[in-house]
N, C-alpha and C positions, 0 to 999 in steps of 0.2 A: 504494500500500500504506500503510495507517495506520501512524503512527510506532510504536505499541506492538507491532504485528505485526513490523515491521522489526527492532526491538531483540530481540524474542523469537527471531527468525531468527538474529541474530548470537549470542545466547546459546547457541542450539542448535548452531551451527557450532563454537563454542568447546568445548562439552561433548563433542560427537561427535569433534572433532579430538583432544581430550585422551584419549578412549578409544582412539583409534588409536595415539597415542604410547605409552600404557601397554602395549598389546598388542605394539607393535614392540619395546619394551624387554624384555618377557618372551620374545620370540622372538630376542633378541640381534641386532637389525638395526642398521645404521649410521644416521647422521643422515639420509641420503637416504631410507632405508627408512622412518624415522619420518615424514618429510615426506610420502611417498607414502601411507602408511596414514592419516595425519591428513587429507590432502586428499580422498581417495576417501570417507572416512567423513563428512567435514564437508559436502561439496558433491555427493557421488555421488547421493544420493536425489533432491535437487532437480533435478539435471541430467537424470536419467531422467524425472522428472515433466514438466519443461518440454519435453523432446523428444516425449513422448507427447501433450501438450496442444498441440503445434505452436507453442510460444513460441520465437521466434528474434529475436536471439540469446538464449542461456540467461542466467539471472540474474547469474551471476558474471562474464560477459563484459560485460554492461551496467554492472555495479557491481563493479569489481575490489577493493573494500574487503573482500569475502569472502576473497580470496586473501591480502591483507595480514593479516587476522585469523588465518588459519591459520598463516602464517609467524611471526607474533608468538607464537602459542600454542606452536609447536614450539620457537622460540627460548627462551622462558621455561622450557619443560620441560627443555631441554638444560642451562640454568643450574642447575635444580633436579633434575638427573639422579639424584642419590643419594637424594633424597626419594621419587622415583617408585618405586624398587625397594622402598621400605619400605611402600608402600600394600598394604592387605590384598587378598586374592583377591576380596572382595566389592565392591571399588571399581568394577571394570570393568562388571559387570552393573548396578550402581546408576547409574553415569554413563550407560550405554546406555539405561536406563529413562527418565531425565530427557530425554535427547536424542530418544528415540522419541516422548515426549509432546509436546515442543516442535515437532518437525518434523511430527507428525501435524496439529497445529493450522495450521501454515504451509501445508502441502499442501492441506488441506481449504478453508482460506480462499481460497487463490489460485484453485482450481478454481471455487468459487462466484463469486468476483469476476469471472472470465472468462465467467460465464454458463452454466456446465455444470450438468447435472442433479445432484440430491443423491447418487444412487448413484455417479456418476462422482467427485464430490467426496470421498466416503468412500474410494473406491479410491485416489485420488490422495494422500489423507492417509496411508493405509497405505503406499503405495509410497514416499512421501517419507521416512517414518520407518524403513522396513525396508531399502530398497535399498542405502544407503550402508554399513550394518553388514554386509550380506551380502557386498558386494565386499571389505570389510576382512577379514572372516573367511576368505574364499576365498583372498585373497592371502597370508594368514598360515597357510594350510593347516589351518584349523579348520572344524569343522562349524558353519555359520551358526546363530546363535541362533534364527532364525525356523524352522529345521528341527528344533529340539530338542523335548524333551517338554513343557517349560513353556509356559504361555500367553504369546504374544508378539504375533503379528500380530492375534490376536483382540482384544487390548487396544487396539490402534490403531483397529481397526474400530469397537469400542464407543465410543471417544472421538470418532471422526469422525461417528458416528451422532448422538451427543449434540449435537455442533456443528451439524450440518445441521438437526436438529429445532428447536433453539433459534433458529437463523437464520431458519427458516421462520416461527417465531412472532414474529419481529421483536424478540427479546430484546436488551438492551444488549450491545454488543460485548465489554465486559470480563466480563460475566456468562457469555456464551457461551464465551469463551476459557477462563475459570477452570473452568467446569464440565467442559469437554472435557478440559482438562489433568489435572484431578484424577481423572476417570474412568479415563483411560489409565494414569496414574501409579499409582493405587491398585490396579488390576488387575495391572499388571506387577510391582509391589513385593510384592504378596500372592503372586503366582506364584513369585517368587524365594524368598521366605521359607518358604512352605509347600509348595513344589514342586507347585503346582497345574497340572494339565494337562487337556486335552480327552480324552475317551475315544477309543480307537483301535479300528479294526476289523481283525481278523486271522483267518487260517485256524487253527482249532483242531481237534484230533482228539478226537472223542467216543468214550469206551470202549463196548464192546458191552454190550447189556443182555439178560440171559437171559429167556426166556419164563416167565411166572408158572406155577409148578407143574411145570416141566420140569427133568429131571435131566441133560439133554444139556449137555455142555461148550460154552459159546457160542463158544469159540475154534476149535472143530472144525466149526462150521457157517458156510457162506458167507453165510447170511442175516443173521448177527449180526456181520459184520465191522465193525471200527471205521470210523466215517464222518467225513469232513472237512466242517466247516461254518464259515460266517463268524459270528463272535461279537464282540460289543462288549466290550472289556476296559477296566476302570477301574484305573488305577495307584494304588497306595497312597500317601497323602499323608504326606510326611516333613517334620517340622519341623526347621529348622536348629538 
């Protein structure tokens, strides 16, 4: 793994681990709970990725530095416990957005490095960025961010696609990493700020329509009963 990718991975672990600590504090967990949420967030996505790709042992077993980084992050957070409670509500989604972008790059890069197809690399990038946060939210009894209305996994897929395309064009590594990072980060931060979301498909009830020139009450006619249809619904964008 190139040195720049390795350090980006470490930064991603710190950012995601910190997001786990912040959530644990808000859920009034003890230090062990903070450590658990920090660990599953920091290394959960990469662990799932390595298991899917058949990489044994997984990355943090080969390099225990990841575990020490998580321990250090939790330790520093405990010393600055009072400052964590002062962080705004927007810190957690912002930190999560940076972690998502960083881990997307790591997952995509590793899949390509192992010789897998581009579509597999994109999925591994998304999985690396999303899985840890999902486990964190489930343990904290929250609806995972990836299942909420705002654009989340789509941002990781877009960034992974940019990485794969530039890699296939043999672009410089730093350019590839920067473009993919900015793509995911820009989409995710825009989704947080403007509440951007993909359209959803839902069952809606269409009201009865009377015949033209007919005096018959449509509610009395079986032919004009309300019908259920699948329609695409676009949510209203709200600015924070």
